[in-house]
C-alpha positions as CSV (number, residue, x, y, z in Angstrom):
1,M,104.6,-37.9,8.7
2,T,105.6,-34.3,9.2
3,K,109.2,-33.2,8.8
4,P,111.3,-32.8,11.9
5,L,111.2,-29.2,13.3
6,L,114.2,-27.5,14.8
7,L,113.5,-24.6,17.1
8,K,116.6,-22.4,17.3
9,N,117.5,-20.1,20.2
10,L,114.8,-20.4,22.8
11,R,115.0,-20.4,26.6
12,L,113.1,-23.2,28.3
13,M,111.4,-21.7,31.4
14,G,114.0,-18.8,31.2
15,A,117.1,-21.0,31.2
16,D,120.1,-20.4,28.9
17,A,119.4,-20.4,25.2
18,A,119.2,-23.8,23.6
19,D,118.0,-25.5,20.4
20,V,115.1,-28.0,20.5
21,L,114.6,-30.7,17.9
22,I,111.1,-32.1,17.5
23,E,110.4,-35.3,15.8
24,D,107.1,-37.3,15.5
25,G,105.4,-34.8,17.8
26,R,107.9,-35.2,20.6
27,I,110.9,-33.4,21.9
28,A,113.7,-35.5,20.5
29,Q,116.8,-33.4,21.6
30,I,117.7,-30.4,23.6
31,A,121.2,-29.0,23.2
32,S,123.1,-25.7,23.2
33,M,123.6,-26.1,19.4
34,I,122.0,-28.5,17.0
35,T,123.1,-28.4,13.4
36,P,120.2,-28.8,11.0
37,N,120.2,-31.0,7.8
38,E,118.1,-30.7,4.7
39,K,115.3,-32.9,6.2
40,V,114.6,-30.5,9.0
41,T,112.4,-27.3,9.0
42,V,114.1,-24.6,11.0
43,E,112.3,-22.0,13.1
44,D,114.3,-19.1,14.6
45,C,112.8,-18.3,18.0
46,G,114.8,-15.1,18.6
47,G,115.6,-15.9,22.2
48,A,112.0,-16.2,23.3
49,L,111.1,-17.8,26.6
50,A,109.4,-21.2,26.3
51,L,106.7,-22.5,28.6
52,P,105.0,-25.9,28.5
53,G,101.5,-26.0,26.9
54,L,99.0,-24.3,29.2
55,V,96.3,-26.4,30.8
56,D,92.7,-25.2,31.3
57,A,91.6,-27.8,33.8
58,H,88.1,-26.3,34.5
59,A,86.1,-25.1,31.5
60,H,82.6,-25.1,30.1
61,L,83.0,-25.4,26.3
62,D,79.3,-25.9,25.7
63,K,78.3,-22.6,27.3
64,T,80.4,-19.9,25.6
65,L,78.9,-17.1,23.5
66,W,82.3,-16.3,21.9
67,G,82.0,-15.1,18.3
68,M,78.2,-14.4,18.7
69,P,76.7,-10.9,18.8
70,W,77.1,-9.3,22.2
71,H,74.3,-10.3,24.6
72,P,73.5,-8.1,27.6
73,H,74.2,-10.0,30.8
74,Q,70.9,-11.1,32.5
75,Q,71.7,-13.6,35.2
76,G,70.6,-13.2,38.8
77,K,73.0,-13.4,41.8
78,S,72.1,-16.8,43.2
79,L,73.4,-20.1,41.8
80,L,69.9,-21.4,41.0
81,Q,69.0,-18.1,39.2
82,M,72.1,-18.5,37.1
83,I,71.2,-22.1,36.2
84,D,67.6,-21.1,35.4
85,T,68.6,-18.1,33.3
86,E,71.1,-20.2,31.3
87,R,68.5,-22.9,30.6
88,K,66.1,-20.2,29.3
89,L,68.7,-18.5,27.2
90,R,69.8,-21.7,25.5
91,H,66.4,-21.8,23.9
92,E,66.4,-18.1,23.0
93,L,69.9,-17.9,21.6
94,D,71.5,-19.9,18.8
95,M,74.0,-21.6,21.2
96,D,75.1,-24.5,19.0
97,A,77.4,-26.5,21.2
98,Q,79.6,-27.9,18.4
99,R,80.2,-24.5,16.8
100,Q,80.7,-22.6,20.1
101,S,83.0,-25.1,21.6
102,A,85.1,-25.1,18.5
103,R,85.3,-21.3,18.6
104,Q,86.6,-21.5,22.2
105,V,89.1,-24.2,21.4
106,A,90.5,-22.2,18.5
107,L,90.8,-19.1,20.7
108,A,92.5,-21.2,23.4
109,L,95.1,-22.4,21.0
110,S,96.0,-18.9,20.1
111,K,96.6,-18.2,23.8
112,G,98.8,-21.3,24.2
113,T,96.4,-23.8,25.8
114,T,96.9,-27.3,24.6
115,A,94.7,-29.3,27.1
116,I,91.2,-28.6,28.4
117,R,89.0,-30.4,30.9
118,S,85.4,-29.3,30.1
119,H,82.3,-29.8,32.1
120,V,79.4,-30.3,29.7
121,D,75.7,-30.0,30.8
122,I,73.6,-33.1,30.9
123,D,69.9,-32.5,31.7
124,T,66.5,-33.5,30.7
125,E,65.8,-30.5,28.5
126,H,68.9,-30.9,26.3
127,G,69.5,-34.6,26.6
128,L,72.9,-35.5,25.2
129,G,72.9,-32.8,22.5
130,L,75.5,-30.6,24.3
131,H,77.8,-33.6,25.0
132,R,77.6,-34.7,21.4
133,G,78.4,-31.2,20.2
134,V,81.5,-31.0,22.4
135,A,82.5,-34.5,21.5
136,A,82.5,-33.6,17.8
137,T,84.8,-30.7,18.6
138,R,87.1,-33.0,20.6
139,A,87.4,-35.3,17.6
140,R,88.0,-32.4,15.2
141,Y,90.9,-31.0,17.3
142,A,92.2,-34.3,18.7
143,D,95.7,-33.8,17.1
144,V,96.3,-30.4,18.8
145,M,94.0,-30.1,21.8
146,R,93.7,-32.8,24.5
147,I,90.1,-32.5,25.7
148,E,88.5,-34.3,28.6
149,I,84.7,-34.2,28.9
150,V,83.0,-34.3,32.3
151,A,79.3,-35.4,32.2
152,F,77.9,-32.6,34.4
153,P,74.4,-32.5,35.9
154,Q,74.2,-28.6,36.0
155,S,70.5,-28.5,36.7
156,G,70.6,-31.1,39.4
157,L,70.7,-34.9,39.5
158,M,68.2,-36.0,42.1
159,I,65.8,-33.2,41.6
160,R,65.5,-33.9,37.8
161,P,64.4,-37.5,37.3
162,G,65.9,-38.9,34.1
163,T,69.2,-37.1,34.5
164,L,71.0,-40.1,36.0
165,E,70.0,-42.2,33.0
166,L,71.3,-39.5,30.7
167,M,74.6,-39.3,32.6
168,D,75.0,-43.1,32.3
169,E,74.4,-42.9,28.5
170,A,76.9,-40.0,28.2
171,L,79.5,-42.1,29.9
172,R,78.8,-45.0,27.6
173,E,79.2,-42.6,24.6
174,G,82.6,-41.5,25.7
175,A,82.4,-38.9,28.4
176,D,85.6,-39.2,30.4
177,I,84.6,-38.2,33.9
178,V,81.6,-38.2,36.2
179,G,80.5,-34.8,37.4
180,G,78.5,-33.7,40.4
181,L,77.2,-30.4,41.8
182,D,76.5,-29.1,45.3
183,P,74.9,-32.2,46.9
184,C,73.2,-30.2,49.6
185,G,72.6,-26.8,47.9
186,I,71.2,-28.0,44.6
187,D,69.9,-31.5,45.1
188,R,69.2,-31.2,48.8
189,D,70.0,-34.9,49.0
190,P,73.8,-35.3,49.6
191,K,73.6,-39.0,50.2
192,G,71.5,-39.6,47.1
193,Q,73.6,-37.5,44.8
194,L,76.9,-38.8,46.0
195,D,75.7,-42.4,45.9
196,A,74.7,-41.9,42.3
197,V,77.9,-40.1,41.3
198,F,80.2,-42.6,42.9
199,G,78.0,-45.4,41.6
200,L,78.4,-44.2,38.0
201,A,82.2,-43.9,38.6
202,E,82.4,-47.5,39.8
203,K,80.2,-48.8,37.0
204,H,82.1,-47.2,34.2
205,G,85.6,-47.1,35.8
206,K,85.7,-43.3,35.5
207,P,87.2,-40.6,37.8
208,I,85.0,-37.9,39.4
209,D,85.0,-34.1,39.3
210,I,82.5,-32.4,41.6
211,H,81.6,-28.7,41.6
212,L,81.4,-27.6,45.3
213,H,80.2,-24.0,45.6
214,E,78.7,-24.6,49.0
215,P,80.3,-22.2,51.6
216,G,81.4,-22.7,55.1
217,E,80.1,-25.6,57.2
218,M,77.6,-26.8,54.5
219,G,80.5,-27.2,52.1
220,A,82.7,-28.8,54.7
221,F,79.9,-31.3,55.4
222,S,79.6,-32.2,51.7
223,L,83.3,-32.4,51.3
224,E,83.6,-34.8,54.2
225,M,81.0,-37.0,52.6
226,I,83.0,-36.9,49.3
227,L,86.1,-37.9,51.2
228,D,84.3,-40.7,53.1
229,R,83.3,-42.3,49.7
230,T,86.7,-41.7,48.2
231,E,88.2,-43.7,51.1
232,A,85.5,-46.4,51.2
233,L,85.7,-47.1,47.5
234,A,89.5,-46.8,47.2
235,M,89.2,-44.0,44.7
236,Q,92.4,-42.2,45.9
237,G,93.9,-40.2,43.1
238,R,90.7,-40.3,41.1
239,V,88.6,-37.5,42.6
240,T,88.7,-33.7,42.0
241,V,86.7,-31.1,43.9
242,S,86.3,-28.0,41.9
243,H,85.9,-24.5,43.5
244,A,85.9,-25.9,47.1
245,F,84.9,-22.5,48.5
246,C,84.5,-24.0,52.0
247,L,88.3,-24.4,52.1
248,G,88.6,-20.7,52.2
249,M,86.4,-20.1,55.2
250,G,87.7,-18.3,58.3
251,D,88.0,-21.2,60.6
252,Q,91.6,-22.0,59.9
253,A,91.7,-25.0,62.2
254,R,88.7,-26.6,60.5
255,V,90.3,-25.9,57.1
256,A,93.6,-27.4,58.1
257,G,91.9,-30.6,59.2
258,L,90.0,-30.9,55.9
259,L,93.2,-30.2,53.9
260,D,95.1,-32.8,55.8
261,R,92.4,-35.4,54.9
262,V,92.3,-34.2,51.2
263,A,96.0,-34.7,51.1
264,A,95.9,-38.2,52.7
265,L,93.3,-39.4,50.2
266,D,95.1,-37.8,47.2
267,V,92.1,-35.8,46.2
268,S,92.9,-32.9,43.9
269,L,91.4,-29.4,43.8
270,A,90.5,-27.0,41.0
271,T,90.2,-23.3,41.4
272,T,89.2,-20.4,39.2
273,A,90.5,-17.8,41.8
274,P,87.3,-15.7,41.8
275,A,87.7,-12.3,43.4
276,A,84.4,-12.4,45.3
277,R,84.5,-15.8,47.0
278,P,86.7,-17.5,49.5
279,V,89.1,-20.0,47.9
280,P,91.6,-22.7,48.9
281,S,95.1,-21.4,49.6
282,V,97.5,-22.6,46.9
283,A,100.4,-22.3,49.3
284,A,98.6,-24.5,51.9
285,C,97.9,-27.1,49.2
286,R,101.5,-27.1,48.1
287,E,102.7,-27.6,51.6
288,R,100.7,-30.8,51.8
289,G,101.4,-32.1,48.3
290,I,97.8,-31.5,47.2
291,A,97.5,-31.1,43.4
292,I,95.6,-27.8,42.8
293,C,95.0,-26.8,39.2
294,A,93.2,-23.8,37.7
295,G,90.7,-23.1,34.9
296,N,89.0,-20.3,33.2
297,D,85.5,-21.6,34.1
298,G,83.0,-19.8,31.8
299,I,84.2,-17.7,28.9
300,R,81.8,-14.9,28.0
301,D,78.7,-16.9,28.6
302,T,75.3,-16.4,30.3
303,W,77.0,-16.6,33.7
304,T,79.6,-14.0,33.1
305,P,80.6,-11.4,30.5
306,Y,84.3,-11.8,31.4
307,G,87.0,-14.1,30.0
308,N,89.2,-14.5,26.9
309,A,90.5,-18.1,27.4
310,C,94.0,-16.9,28.4
311,M,95.5,-19.2,31.0
312,L,98.4,-16.7,31.6
313,E,95.7,-14.3,32.7
314,R,94.2,-17.0,34.9
315,A,97.7,-17.5,36.5
316,M,97.8,-13.8,37.2
317,L,94.4,-14.0,38.9
318,V,95.6,-17.0,41.0
319,G,98.6,-15.0,42.0
320,L,96.6,-11.9,42.9
321,R,94.0,-13.9,44.9
322,N,96.8,-15.6,46.8
323,N,98.8,-12.4,47.3
324,F,101.8,-13.9,45.4
325,R,104.5,-11.3,44.6
326,A,107.9,-12.9,44.7
327,D,109.0,-14.5,41.5
328,V,109.0,-18.0,43.0
329,E,105.4,-17.4,44.2
330,V,104.3,-16.2,40.8
331,G,105.8,-19.4,39.5
332,W,103.5,-21.3,41.8
333,A,100.5,-19.5,40.2
334,L,101.8,-20.6,36.8
335,D,102.1,-24.2,38.1
336,T,98.3,-24.3,38.6
337,C,97.9,-23.6,34.9
338,T,100.6,-26.0,33.7
339,T,102.2,-28.9,35.7
340,E,99.4,-29.1,38.3
341,G,96.7,-29.1,35.6
342,A,98.6,-31.8,33.7
343,K,98.8,-33.9,36.9
344,V,95.1,-33.6,37.6
345,M,94.2,-34.5,34.0
346,G,96.8,-37.3,33.9
347,L,98.4,-35.9,30.7
348,E,101.0,-38.4,29.4
349,G,104.3,-37.0,28.4
350,Y,103.8,-33.5,29.7
351,G,106.8,-31.2,30.1
352,L,109.8,-29.6,28.5
353,A,112.2,-32.5,28.6
354,E,113.5,-34.9,26.0
355,G,110.8,-37.5,25.2
356,C,107.9,-35.2,26.2
357,R,105.1,-34.3,23.9
358,A,106.1,-31.2,22.0
359,D,103.6,-28.7,23.5
360,L,105.3,-25.3,23.9
361,V,104.3,-21.7,24.2
362,L,106.8,-19.0,23.3
363,V,106.6,-15.4,24.6
364,D,109.0,-12.5,24.1
365,V,109.8,-11.8,27.8
366,E,112.9,-12.1,30.0
367,A,111.4,-14.1,32.9
368,V,108.6,-16.5,33.7
369,S,107.0,-14.1,36.1
370,E,107.0,-11.4,33.4
371,A,105.0,-13.8,31.1
372,I,102.3,-13.8,33.8
373,T,102.3,-10.2,34.7
374,Q,102.5,-8.8,31.2
375,R,100.8,-11.6,29.2
376,P,102.2,-10.7,25.8
377,P,100.9,-12.2,22.5
378,R,102.1,-15.7,22.1
379,R,105.0,-15.6,19.6
380,L,104.6,-19.3,18.8
381,V,102.4,-22.1,20.0
382,L,103.1,-25.8,19.3
383,S,100.9,-28.7,20.1
384,G,102.0,-32.2,19.4
385,G,104.9,-30.7,17.4
386,Q,102.6,-28.8,15.1
387,I,102.7,-25.0,15.0
388,V,99.1,-24.1,15.8
389,A,99.4,-20.3,16.5
390,R,101.8,-17.5,15.6
391,N,101.9,-14.0,16.9
392,G,98.7,-14.4,18.8
393,E,96.7,-15.8,15.9
394,T,95.5,-19.3,15.4
395,E,96.9,-20.9,12.2
396,A,94.3,-21.2,9.4
397,T,94.1,-25.0,9.7
398,W,92.8,-24.7,13.2
399,Q,90.6,-21.6,12.9
400,S,86.9,-22.0,13.5
401,A,83.8,-20.6,11.9
């Protein structure tokens, strides 16, 4: 059992300075002044602002090229071209899923992320190798990073016979969530794919997270089919739709109707706030009580050369994409990367109150909005009460090869 830790002089979400006592990985006490004893380790926080641990609720840990030699970007512009290029490059490059996912997790810790939902490719070329690699990383970092694995049929489910059986096996081996992908655009069999995805969820008692890149009316059609099954199978609160570009289309009346039904069925959304695609409105989701979280998606992989695992940067992108400028609005952008992500992932004990798991991110800024707009190095990152990063660098215990 580790010694209790007393954080002196920090400002929780920008409030007045306080002391925070951490015991057994939890926030035991918050007070204006706590007097330490000889059994307590004391850390002077210098008046830093404290945020809750950041949540990357849409990642692809098995895909990153982080830490490898720079590879010129090769992918085409269509989704199928991206998928085919990645599958080819996995054979050409030394993309070991365990090593690469560990590198991204260590990087994410240095940026203040303490929970990740990762989609992991399941297909007939790679079998369960990628899932097992990320699962090994999940086990290695279990004390300091809460990782959910989505069994994800990236190359298609119905168009690649054998993938369904591999998905079933991945769920038996410990994958947490059933994934799906563009029922019309990839599989060209929306009924078949969604029957399979919801069937796996029912069989294994797992939630669902479906990538829906399909635009406009095609995406709206697929979304309605997802909602129909959510209602019929009483899976309210257990379905996430990622990207949902169709909810950014120009027909606002159509979008409003879809959002109302998403809210009524307690379906959550995940966004990466891409600059070049229509996206769901965070404000419209908040008005309806829809949980909308955010994620980094791919980090320097075969799909994109961009990304550094910083969820404060992702909050900035969410804010820019939604034209958030006022401090309260910028705070909404941060919510997608903190409280909303925790809600979607079902993180127990999340927050900055007594009794919560001690996941804290300290930054030397005056206000929450400044943390997002300036994104300074993290002064201190704690996960489960352990100091995992200091001054922007991951502690040696949690560094990766």
